[in-house]
All heavy atoms as TSV, in Angstrom:
chain	resi	resn	atom	element	x	y	z
A	1	MET	N	N	-3.131	-1.064	22.283
A	1	MET	CA	C	-4.505	-1.509	22.063
A	1	MET	C	C	-4.621	-2.931	22.575
A	1	MET	O	O	-3.789	-3.771	22.301
A	1	MET	CB	C	-4.817	-1.433	20.564
A	1	MET	CG	C	-6.235	-1.769	20.240
A	1	MET	SD	S	-6.607	-1.703	18.473
A	1	MET	CE	C	-6.457	0.020	18.131
A	2	SER	N	N	-5.640	-3.222	23.303
A	2	SER	CA	C	-5.808	-4.557	23.881
A	2	SER	C	C	-6.397	-5.529	22.869
A	2	SER	O	O	-6.971	-5.134	21.862
A	2	SER	CB	C	-6.713	-4.473	25.110
A	2	SER	OG	O	-8.035	-4.213	24.712
A	3	ASN	N	N	-6.264	-6.801	23.164
A	3	ASN	CA	C	-6.838	-7.823	22.296
A	3	ASN	C	C	-8.352	-7.726	22.248
A	3	ASN	O	O	-8.969	-8.027	21.238
A	3	ASN	CB	C	-6.409	-9.213	22.752
A	3	ASN	CG	C	-4.961	-9.483	22.441
A	3	ASN	OD1	O	-4.390	-8.837	21.567
A	3	ASN	ND2	N	-4.362	-10.415	23.144
A	4	ALA	N	N	-8.981	-7.307	23.364
A	4	ALA	CA	C	-10.438	-7.154	23.378
A	4	ALA	C	C	-10.865	-6.060	22.410
A	4	ALA	O	O	-11.850	-6.216	21.690
A	4	ALA	CB	C	-10.918	-6.827	24.788
A	5	THR	N	N	-10.123	-4.974	22.345
A	5	THR	CA	C	-10.440	-3.896	21.406
A	5	THR	C	C	-10.273	-4.382	19.973
A	5	THR	O	O	-11.089	-4.103	19.109
A	5	THR	CB	C	-9.532	-2.681	21.662
A	5	THR	OG1	O	-9.694	-2.274	23.013
A	5	THR	CG2	C	-9.893	-1.533	20.744
A	6	ASN	N	N	-9.204	-5.133	19.718
A	6	ASN	CA	C	-8.990	-5.685	18.384
A	6	ASN	C	C	-10.126	-6.610	17.973
A	6	ASN	O	O	-10.562	-6.593	16.830
A	6	ASN	CB	C	-7.665	-6.452	18.317
A	6	ASN	CG	C	-6.471	-5.540	18.322
A	6	ASN	OD1	O	-6.582	-4.376	17.955
A	6	ASN	ND2	N	-5.338	-6.057	18.728
A	7	ALA	N	N	-10.611	-7.419	18.898
A	7	ALA	CA	C	-11.704	-8.339	18.595
A	7	ALA	C	C	-12.974	-7.571	18.253
A	7	ALA	O	O	-13.713	-7.960	17.349
A	7	ALA	CB	C	-11.943	-9.270	19.768
A	8	LEU	N	N	-13.226	-6.490	18.959
A	8	LEU	CA	C	-14.410	-5.689	18.663
A	8	LEU	C	C	-14.318	-5.015	17.299
A	8	LEU	O	O	-15.313	-4.849	16.608
A	8	LEU	CB	C	-14.617	-4.623	19.752
A	8	LEU	CG	C	-15.000	-5.149	21.133
A	8	LEU	CD1	C	-15.024	-3.997	22.125
A	8	LEU	CD2	C	-16.347	-5.834	21.084
A	9	GLN	N	N	-13.125	-4.629	16.896
A	9	GLN	CA	C	-12.943	-3.967	15.604
A	9	GLN	C	C	-12.812	-4.966	14.459
A	9	GLN	O	O	-12.805	-4.587	13.306
A	9	GLN	CB	C	-11.710	-3.070	15.641
A	9	GLN	CG	C	-11.867	-1.891	16.563
A	9	GLN	CD	C	-10.605	-1.054	16.630
A	9	GLN	OE1	O	-9.551	-1.469	16.161
A	9	GLN	NE2	N	-10.723	0.111	17.210
A	10	GLY	N	N	-12.672	-6.225	14.755
A	10	GLY	CA	C	-12.594	-7.249	13.712
A	10	GLY	C	C	-11.203	-7.450	13.146
A	10	GLY	O	O	-11.050	-7.999	12.075
A	11	THR	N	N	-10.185	-6.986	13.839
A	11	THR	CA	C	-8.827	-7.186	13.349
A	11	THR	C	C	-8.025	-7.939	14.380
A	11	THR	O	O	-8.199	-7.771	15.572
A	11	THR	CB	C	-8.113	-5.847	13.068
A	11	THR	OG1	O	-8.041	-5.113	14.285
A	11	THR	CG2	C	-8.842	-5.035	12.022
A	12	ALA	N	N	-7.149	-8.790	13.915
A	12	ALA	CA	C	-6.244	-9.506	14.798
A	12	ALA	C	C	-4.953	-8.699	14.917
A	12	ALA	O	O	-4.571	-8.005	13.978
A	12	ALA	CB	C	-5.951	-10.885	14.222
A	13	PRO	N	N	-4.297	-8.746	16.039
A	13	PRO	CA	C	-3.052	-7.996	16.167
A	13	PRO	C	C	-2.005	-8.502	15.176
A	13	PRO	O	O	-1.798	-9.708	15.045
A	13	PRO	CB	C	-2.621	-8.259	17.604
A	13	PRO	CG	C	-3.374	-9.451	18.051
A	13	PRO	CD	C	-4.623	-9.508	17.225
A	14	GLY	N	N	-1.409	-7.598	14.436
A	14	GLY	CA	C	-0.367	-7.966	13.493
A	14	GLY	C	C	-0.865	-8.482	12.160
A	14	GLY	O	O	-0.068	-8.862	11.321
A	15	LEU	N	N	-2.156	-8.507	11.929
A	15	LEU	CA	C	-2.699	-9.007	10.671
A	15	LEU	C	C	-2.700	-7.887	9.637
A	15	LEU	O	O	-3.428	-6.908	9.773
A	15	LEU	CB	C	-4.114	-9.542	10.878
A	15	LEU	CG	C	-4.748	-10.273	9.709
A	15	LEU	CD1	C	-3.925	-11.497	9.333
A	15	LEU	CD2	C	-6.155	-10.693	10.068
A	16	GLU	N	N	-1.872	-8.015	8.616
A	16	GLU	CA	C	-1.753	-6.976	7.598
A	16	GLU	C	C	-2.264	-7.509	6.266
A	16	GLU	O	O	-1.585	-8.240	5.559
A	16	GLU	CB	C	-0.308	-6.505	7.492
A	16	GLU	CG	C	0.154	-5.842	8.770
A	16	GLU	CD	C	1.495	-5.159	8.642
A	16	GLU	OE1	O	2.175	-5.317	7.615
A	16	GLU	OE2	O	1.859	-4.448	9.588
A	17	LEU	N	N	-3.488	-7.151	5.924
A	17	LEU	CA	C	-4.116	-7.627	4.690
A	17	LEU	C	C	-4.047	-6.590	3.566
A	17	LEU	O	O	-4.403	-6.889	2.444
A	17	LEU	CB	C	-5.579	-7.992	4.965
A	17	LEU	CG	C	-5.798	-9.134	5.949
A	17	LEU	CD1	C	-7.290	-9.303	6.217
A	17	LEU	CD2	C	-5.200	-10.417	5.441
A	18	GLY	N	N	-3.622	-5.383	3.882
A	18	GLY	CA	C	-3.516	-4.345	2.859
A	18	GLY	C	C	-2.157	-4.368	2.195
A	18	GLY	O	O	-1.140	-4.606	2.837
A	19	MET	N	N	-2.133	-4.122	0.881
A	19	MET	CA	C	-0.885	-4.106	0.121
A	19	MET	C	C	-0.750	-2.778	-0.602
A	19	MET	O	O	-1.706	-2.298	-1.202
A	19	MET	CB	C	-0.877	-5.218	-0.927
A	19	MET	CG	C	-1.009	-6.606	-0.362
A	19	MET	SD	S	-0.996	-7.865	-1.652
A	19	MET	CE	C	-2.577	-7.573	-2.434
A	20	VAL	N	N	0.447	-2.202	-0.558
A	20	VAL	CA	C	0.744	-1.008	-1.339
A	20	VAL	C	C	1.662	-1.461	-2.462
A	20	VAL	O	O	2.753	-1.985	-2.230
A	20	VAL	CB	C	1.406	0.085	-0.484
A	20	VAL	CG1	C	1.698	1.310	-1.342
A	20	VAL	CG2	C	0.505	0.464	0.688
A	21	ILE	N	N	1.190	-1.276	-3.704
A	21	ILE	CA	C	1.865	-1.786	-4.891
A	21	ILE	C	C	2.235	-0.618	-5.795
A	21	ILE	O	O	1.436	0.303	-5.988
A	21	ILE	CB	C	0.936	-2.754	-5.650
A	21	ILE	CG1	C	0.538	-3.905	-4.725
A	21	ILE	CG2	C	1.593	-3.266	-6.922
A	21	ILE	CD1	C	-0.558	-4.786	-5.289
A	22	CYS	N	N	3.435	-0.650	-6.383
A	22	CYS	CA	C	3.842	0.377	-7.348
A	22	CYS	C	C	3.005	0.217	-8.614
A	22	CYS	O	O	2.915	-0.876	-9.170
A	22	CYS	CB	C	5.323	0.262	-7.672
A	22	CYS	SG	S	5.858	1.498	-8.891
A	23	LYS	N	N	2.387	1.310	-9.049
A	23	LYS	CA	C	1.517	1.225	-10.227
A	23	LYS	C	C	2.291	1.152	-11.538
A	23	LYS	O	O	1.711	0.925	-12.588
A	23	LYS	CB	C	0.534	2.392	-10.252
A	23	LYS	CG	C	1.152	3.757	-10.343
A	23	LYS	CD	C	0.064	4.814	-10.277
A	23	LYS	CE	C	0.645	6.203	-10.281
A	23	LYS	NZ	N	-0.415	7.212	-10.192
A	24	HIS	N	N	3.609	1.310	-11.476
A	24	HIS	CA	C	4.410	1.234	-12.697
A	24	HIS	C	C	5.121	-0.103	-12.855
A	24	HIS	O	O	5.058	-0.715	-13.906
A	24	HIS	CB	C	5.426	2.385	-12.739
A	24	HIS	CG	C	4.767	3.726	-12.773
A	24	HIS	ND1	N	4.116	4.224	-13.877
A	24	HIS	CD2	C	4.622	4.662	-11.810
A	24	HIS	CE1	C	3.607	5.408	-13.602
A	24	HIS	NE2	N	3.895	5.700	-12.350
A	25	CYS	N	N	5.790	-0.580	-11.785
A	25	CYS	CA	C	6.554	-1.832	-11.891
A	25	CYS	C	C	5.873	-2.998	-11.179
A	25	CYS	O	O	6.385	-4.117	-11.204
A	25	CYS	CB	C	7.970	-1.636	-11.349
A	25	CYS	SG	S	8.078	-1.349	-9.566
A	26	GLN	N	N	4.729	-2.760	-10.529
A	26	GLN	CA	C	3.944	-3.784	-9.836
A	26	GLN	C	C	4.679	-4.420	-8.655
A	26	GLN	O	O	4.309	-5.502	-8.199
A	26	GLN	CB	C	3.482	-4.875	-10.809
A	26	GLN	CG	C	2.702	-4.357	-11.992
A	26	GLN	CD	C	1.454	-3.600	-11.577
A	26	GLN	OE1	O	0.723	-4.048	-10.719
A	26	GLN	NE2	N	1.224	-2.450	-12.176
A	27	GLN	N	N	5.714	-3.779	-8.125
A	27	GLN	CA	C	6.453	-4.294	-6.977
A	27	GLN	C	C	5.684	-4.020	-5.698
A	27	GLN	O	O	5.118	-2.947	-5.516
A	27	GLN	CB	C	7.816	-3.616	-6.902
A	27	GLN	CG	C	8.635	-4.032	-5.703
A	27	GLN	CD	C	9.963	-3.298	-5.640
A	27	GLN	OE1	O	10.395	-2.700	-6.613
A	27	GLN	NE2	N	10.607	-3.360	-4.499
A	28	LEU	N	N	5.643	-5.018	-4.802
A	28	LEU	CA	C	5.034	-4.832	-3.493
A	28	LEU	C	C	5.950	-3.935	-2.676
A	28	LEU	O	O	7.097	-4.274	-2.419
A	28	LEU	CB	C	4.837	-6.174	-2.785
A	28	LEU	CG	C	4.280	-6.101	-1.372
A	28	LEU	CD1	C	2.850	-5.534	-1.379
A	28	LEU	CD2	C	4.314	-7.458	-0.715
A	29	MET	N	N	5.435	-2.761	-2.281
A	29	MET	CA	C	6.244	-1.805	-1.534
A	29	MET	C	C	6.187	-2.107	-0.045
A	29	MET	O	O	7.210	-2.148	0.618
A	29	MET	CB	C	5.780	-0.379	-1.845
A	29	MET	CG	C	6.032	-0.019	-3.298
A	29	MET	SD	S	5.277	1.483	-3.975
A	29	MET	CE	C	4.972	2.551	-2.655
A	30	TYR	N	N	5.000	-2.299	0.505
A	30	TYR	CA	C	4.833	-2.665	1.904
A	30	TYR	C	C	3.405	-3.093	2.155
A	30	TYR	O	O	2.548	-2.978	1.287
A	30	TYR	CB	C	5.254	-1.543	2.859
A	30	TYR	CG	C	4.652	-0.190	2.575
A	30	TYR	CD1	C	3.456	0.203	3.150
A	30	TYR	CD2	C	5.298	0.715	1.748
A	30	TYR	CE1	C	2.905	1.444	2.889
A	30	TYR	CE2	C	4.756	1.970	1.488
A	30	TYR	CZ	C	3.567	2.322	2.066
A	30	TYR	OH	O	3.026	3.554	1.815
A	31	THR	N	N	3.153	-3.619	3.358
A	31	THR	CA	C	1.811	-4.033	3.757
A	31	THR	C	C	1.325	-3.129	4.876
A	31	THR	O	O	2.118	-2.511	5.579
A	31	THR	CB	C	1.786	-5.493	4.231
A	31	THR	OG1	O	2.649	-5.630	5.357
A	31	THR	CG2	C	2.217	-6.444	3.119
A	32	ILE	N	N	0.007	-3.058	5.020
A	32	ILE	CA	C	-0.600	-2.231	6.064
A	32	ILE	C	C	-1.728	-3.011	6.733
A	32	ILE	O	O	-2.359	-3.860	6.103
A	32	ILE	CB	C	-1.133	-0.896	5.495
A	32	ILE	CG1	C	-2.100	-1.126	4.345
A	32	ILE	CG2	C	0.003	-0.003	5.040
A	32	ILE	CD1	C	-2.769	0.131	3.810
A	33	PRO	N	N	-1.984	-2.745	8.013
A	33	PRO	CA	C	-3.081	-3.440	8.699
A	33	PRO	C	C	-4.434	-2.895	8.234
A	33	PRO	O	O	-4.656	-1.689	8.248
A	33	PRO	CB	C	-2.836	-3.137	10.174
A	33	PRO	CG	C	-2.014	-1.898	10.188
A	33	PRO	CD	C	-1.227	-1.888	8.912
A	34	THR	N	N	-5.289	-3.767	7.756
A	34	THR	CA	C	-6.637	-3.381	7.311
A	34	THR	C	C	-7.635	-4.430	7.783
A	34	THR	O	O	-7.257	-5.523	8.189
A	34	THR	CB	C	-6.719	-3.261	5.773
A	34	THR	OG1	O	-6.373	-4.521	5.194
A	34	THR	CG2	C	-5.800	-2.186	5.230
A	35	ASN	N	N	-8.914	-4.109	7.689
A	35	ASN	CA	C	-9.969	-5.047	8.083
A	35	ASN	C	C	-10.242	-6.089	7.016
A	35	ASN	O	O	-10.921	-7.062	7.263
A	35	ASN	CB	C	-11.260	-4.287	8.393
A	35	ASN	CG	C	-11.133	-3.469	9.645
A	35	ASN	OD1	O	-10.331	-3.770	10.513
A	35	ASN	ND2	N	-11.924	-2.417	9.738
A	36	GLY	N	N	-9.769	-5.887	5.820
A	36	GLY	CA	C	-9.962	-6.833	4.728
A	36	GLY	C	C	-8.854	-6.662	3.717
A	36	GLY	O	O	-7.979	-5.808	3.854
A	37	VAL	N	N	-8.876	-7.465	2.672
A	37	VAL	CA	C	-7.855	-7.376	1.637
A	37	VAL	C	C	-8.069	-6.091	0.850
A	37	VAL	O	O	-9.156	-5.828	0.348
A	37	VAL	CB	C	-7.925	-8.605	0.694
A	37	VAL	CG1	C	-6.931	-8.477	-0.436
A	37	VAL	CG2	C	-7.698	-9.880	1.479
A	38	LYS	N	N	-7.023	-5.279	0.766
A	38	LYS	CA	C	-7.074	-4.003	0.050
A	38	LYS	C	C	-5.812	-3.859	-0.790
A	38	LYS	O	O	-4.728	-4.234	-0.361
A	38	LYS	CB	C	-7.127	-2.821	1.027
A	38	LYS	CG	C	-8.252	-2.866	2.025
A	38	LYS	CD	C	-9.488	-2.196	1.494
A	38	LYS	CE	C	-10.542	-1.960	2.530
A	38	LYS	NZ	N	-11.238	-3.086	3.040
A	39	LYS	N	N	-5.943	-3.317	-1.998
A	39	LYS	CA	C	-4.804	-2.982	-2.842
A	39	LYS	C	C	-4.788	-1.470	-3.003
A	39	LYS	O	O	-5.778	-0.875	-3.413
A	39	LYS	CB	C	-4.919	-3.615	-4.225
A	39	LYS	CG	C	-4.712	-5.088	-4.258
A	39	LYS	CD	C	-4.759	-5.568	-5.696
A	39	LYS	CE	C	-4.774	-7.070	-5.764
A	39	LYS	NZ	N	-4.911	-7.541	-7.154
A	40	ILE	N	N	-3.671	-0.873	-2.670
A	40	ILE	CA	C	-3.496	0.560	-2.823
A	40	ILE	C	C	-2.290	0.757	-3.734
A	40	ILE	O	O	-1.257	0.111	-3.554
A	40	ILE	CB	C	-3.265	1.233	-1.453
A	40	ILE	CG1	C	-4.463	0.963	-0.552
A	40	ILE	CG2	C	-3.009	2.727	-1.620
A	40	ILE	CD1	C	-4.267	1.375	0.879
A	41	TYR	N	N	-2.435	1.626	-4.716
A	41	TYR	CA	C	-1.355	1.838	-5.667
A	41	TYR	C	C	-0.648	3.156	-5.387
A	41	TYR	O	O	-1.274	4.158	-5.071
A	41	TYR	CB	C	-1.904	1.829	-7.097
A	41	TYR	CG	C	-2.380	0.456	-7.500
A	41	TYR	CD1	C	-3.708	0.075	-7.337
A	41	TYR	CD2	C	-1.494	-0.478	-8.013
A	41	TYR	CE1	C	-4.140	-1.191	-7.680
A	41	TYR	CE2	C	-1.916	-1.747	-8.359
A	41	TYR	CZ	C	-3.233	-2.100	-8.195
A	41	TYR	OH	O	-3.647	-3.351	-8.534
A	42	GLY	N	N	0.669	3.130	-5.485
A	42	GLY	CA	C	1.511	4.296	-5.291
A	42	GLY	C	C	2.679	4.205	-6.256
A	42	GLY	O	O	2.632	3.457	-7.234
A	43	VAL	N	N	3.725	4.961	-5.982
A	43	VAL	CA	C	4.921	4.943	-6.823
A	43	VAL	C	C	6.118	4.666	-5.925
A	43	VAL	O	O	6.317	5.349	-4.926
A	43	VAL	CB	C	5.106	6.289	-7.560
A	43	VAL	CG1	C	6.364	6.270	-8.412
A	43	VAL	CG2	C	3.902	6.593	-8.424
A	44	CYS	N	N	6.895	3.654	-6.293
A	44	CYS	CA	C	8.080	3.320	-5.509
A	44	CYS	C	C	9.197	4.314	-5.835
A	44	CYS	O	O	9.043	5.181	-6.684
A	44	CYS	CB	C	8.531	1.886	-5.780
A	44	CYS	SG	S	9.191	1.604	-7.432
A	45	GLY	N	N	10.320	4.169	-5.204
A	45	GLY	CA	C	11.415	5.120	-5.381
A	45	GLY	C	C	12.413	4.738	-6.453
A	45	GLY	O	O	13.460	5.379	-6.572
A	46	GLN	N	N	12.115	3.726	-7.269
A	46	GLN	CA	C	13.045	3.341	-8.322
A	46	GLN	C	C	13.111	4.420	-9.394
A	46	GLN	O	O	12.111	5.066	-9.714
A	46	GLN	CB	C	12.630	2.015	-8.950
A	46	GLN	CG	C	12.784	0.846	-8.010
A	46	GLN	CD	C	12.449	-0.476	-8.691
A	46	GLN	OE1	O	12.304	-0.546	-9.910
A	46	GLN	NE2	N	12.320	-1.518	-7.903
A	47	GLU	N	N	14.282	4.591	-9.958
A	47	GLU	CA	C	14.512	5.670	-10.923
A	47	GLU	C	C	13.561	5.616	-12.121
A	47	GLU	O	O	13.005	6.628	-12.528
A	47	GLU	CB	C	15.962	5.612	-11.407
A	47	GLU	CG	C	16.358	6.783	-12.268
A	47	GLU	CD	C	17.829	6.754	-12.625
A	47	GLU	OE1	O	18.636	6.255	-11.825
A	47	GLU	OE2	O	18.153	7.245	-13.717
A	48	GLY	N	N	13.330	4.442	-12.673
A	48	GLY	CA	C	12.454	4.314	-13.834
A	48	GLY	C	C	11.019	4.719	-13.536
A	48	GLY	O	O	10.353	5.360	-14.352
A	49	CYS	N	N	10.537	4.382	-12.364
A	49	CYS	CA	C	9.172	4.727	-11.979
A	49	CYS	C	C	9.038	6.225	-11.740
A	49	CYS	O	O	8.054	6.844	-12.133
A	49	CYS	CB	C	8.759	3.946	-10.732
A	49	CYS	SG	S	8.719	2.160	-11.002
A	50	LEU	N	N	10.038	6.811	-11.097
A	50	LEU	CA	C	10.008	8.250	-10.848
A	50	LEU	C	C	10.075	9.043	-12.146
A	50	LEU	O	O	9.413	10.068	-12.294
A	50	LEU	CB	C	11.146	8.654	-9.909
A	50	LEU	CG	C	11.043	8.117	-8.479
A	50	LEU	CD1	C	12.298	8.493	-7.693
A	50	LEU	CD2	C	9.807	8.641	-7.797
A	51	GLU	N	N	10.867	8.562	-13.120
A	51	GLU	CA	C	10.945	9.227	-14.421
A	51	GLU	C	C	9.605	9.174	-15.142
A	51	GLU	O	O	9.198	10.128	-15.791
A	51	GLU	CB	C	12.040	8.595	-15.276
A	51	GLU	CG	C	13.437	8.912	-14.794
A	51	GLU	CD	C	14.514	8.171	-15.574
A	51	GLU	OE1	O	14.172	7.364	-16.472
A	51	GLU	OE2	O	15.695	8.396	-15.267
A	52	THR	N	N	8.900	8.054	-15.015
A	52	THR	CA	C	7.579	7.920	-15.638
A	52	THR	C	C	6.606	8.932	-15.049
A	52	THR	O	O	5.831	9.558	-15.776
A	52	THR	CB	C	7.041	6.493	-15.435
A	52	THR	OG1	O	7.979	5.560	-15.949
A	52	THR	CG2	C	5.708	6.308	-16.129
A	53	VAL	N	N	6.654	9.125	-13.734
A	53	VAL	CA	C	5.776	10.091	-13.070
A	53	VAL	C	C	6.110	11.502	-13.526
A	53	VAL	O	O	5.229	12.291	-13.858
A	53	VAL	CB	C	5.890	9.973	-11.530
A	53	VAL	CG1	C	5.171	11.112	-10.855
A	53	VAL	CG2	C	5.350	8.648	-11.070
A	54	GLU	N	N	7.399	11.840	-13.575
A	54	GLU	CA	C	7.813	13.171	-13.995
A	54	GLU	C	C	7.408	13.434	-15.443
A	54	GLU	O	O	6.973	14.544	-15.780
A	54	GLU	CB	C	9.320	13.333	-13.829
A	54	GLU	CG	C	9.755	13.390	-12.376
A	54	GLU	CD	C	11.261	13.377	-12.221
A	54	GLU	OE1	O	11.989	13.362	-13.238
A	54	GLU	OE2	O	11.728	13.378	-11.066
A	55	ALA	N	N	7.514	12.443	-16.303
A	55	ALA	CA	C	7.146	12.600	-17.710
A	55	ALA	C	C	5.632	12.826	-17.846
A	55	ALA	O	O	5.187	13.654	-18.629
A	55	ALA	CB	C	7.573	11.385	-18.511
A	56	SER	N	N	4.841	12.101	-17.060
A	56	SER	CA	C	3.385	12.254	-17.163
A	56	SER	C	C	2.927	13.583	-16.581
A	56	SER	O	O	1.938	14.153	-17.038
A	56	SER	CB	C	2.661	11.095	-16.473
A	56	SER	OG	O	2.915	11.104	-15.097
A	57	GLU	N	N	3.644	14.131	-15.585
A	57	GLU	CA	C	3.286	15.435	-15.037
A	57	GLU	C	C	3.606	16.543	-16.024
A	57	GLU	O	O	2.937	17.557	-16.053
A	57	GLU	CB	C	4.041	15.673	-13.717
A	57	GLU	CG	C	3.527	14.839	-12.579
A	57	GLU	CD	C	4.340	15.018	-11.313
A	57	GLU	OE1	O	5.391	15.699	-11.349
A	57	GLU	OE2	O	3.933	14.461	-10.275
A	58	GLY	N	N	4.610	16.333	-16.857
A	58	GLY	CA	C	4.976	17.329	-17.845
A	58	GLY	C	C	3.993	17.430	-18.999
A	58	GLY	O	O	3.936	18.434	-19.688
A	59	GLU	N	N	3.155	16.397	-19.191
A	59	GLU	CA	C	2.176	16.377	-20.278
A	59	GLU	C	C	0.971	17.251	-19.984
A	59	GLU	O	O	0.260	17.660	-20.868
A	59	GLU	CB	C	1.721	14.945	-20.557
A	59	GLU	CG	C	2.823	14.061	-21.105
A	59	GLU	CD	C	2.376	12.618	-21.259
A	59	GLU	OE1	O	1.223	12.295	-20.898
A	59	GLU	OE2	O	3.175	11.811	-21.738
A	60	ASP	N	N	0.696	17.531	-18.705
A	60	ASP	CA	C	-0.493	18.298	-18.326
A	60	ASP	C	C	-0.388	19.745	-18.693
A	60	ASP	O	O	0.510	20.420	-18.750
A	60	ASP	CB	C	-0.758	18.174	-16.812
A	60	ASP	CG	C	-1.145	16.739	-16.465
A	60	ASP	OD1	O	-1.644	16.038	-17.341
A	60	ASP	OD2	O	-0.943	16.357	-15.287
C-alpha cells in the first residue's frame, strides 16, 4: 500500500492504535493498526485465564 493510499484512509504506515487486552488478567496481548484508539477484549493463553473461560462455559 502506498503512502498516498494511507493518507487518503487517514492512517500512517505502522501506526497501531488498537489494543487487544485479556479480559481476565488485563494483559496487553498485541496491538493492531486502526484509524483511532480501540480496545478489543479477548482471552490470552495463560492457564488461569483459560480455566476461567472453561468454567464459565460449563455454567451455561
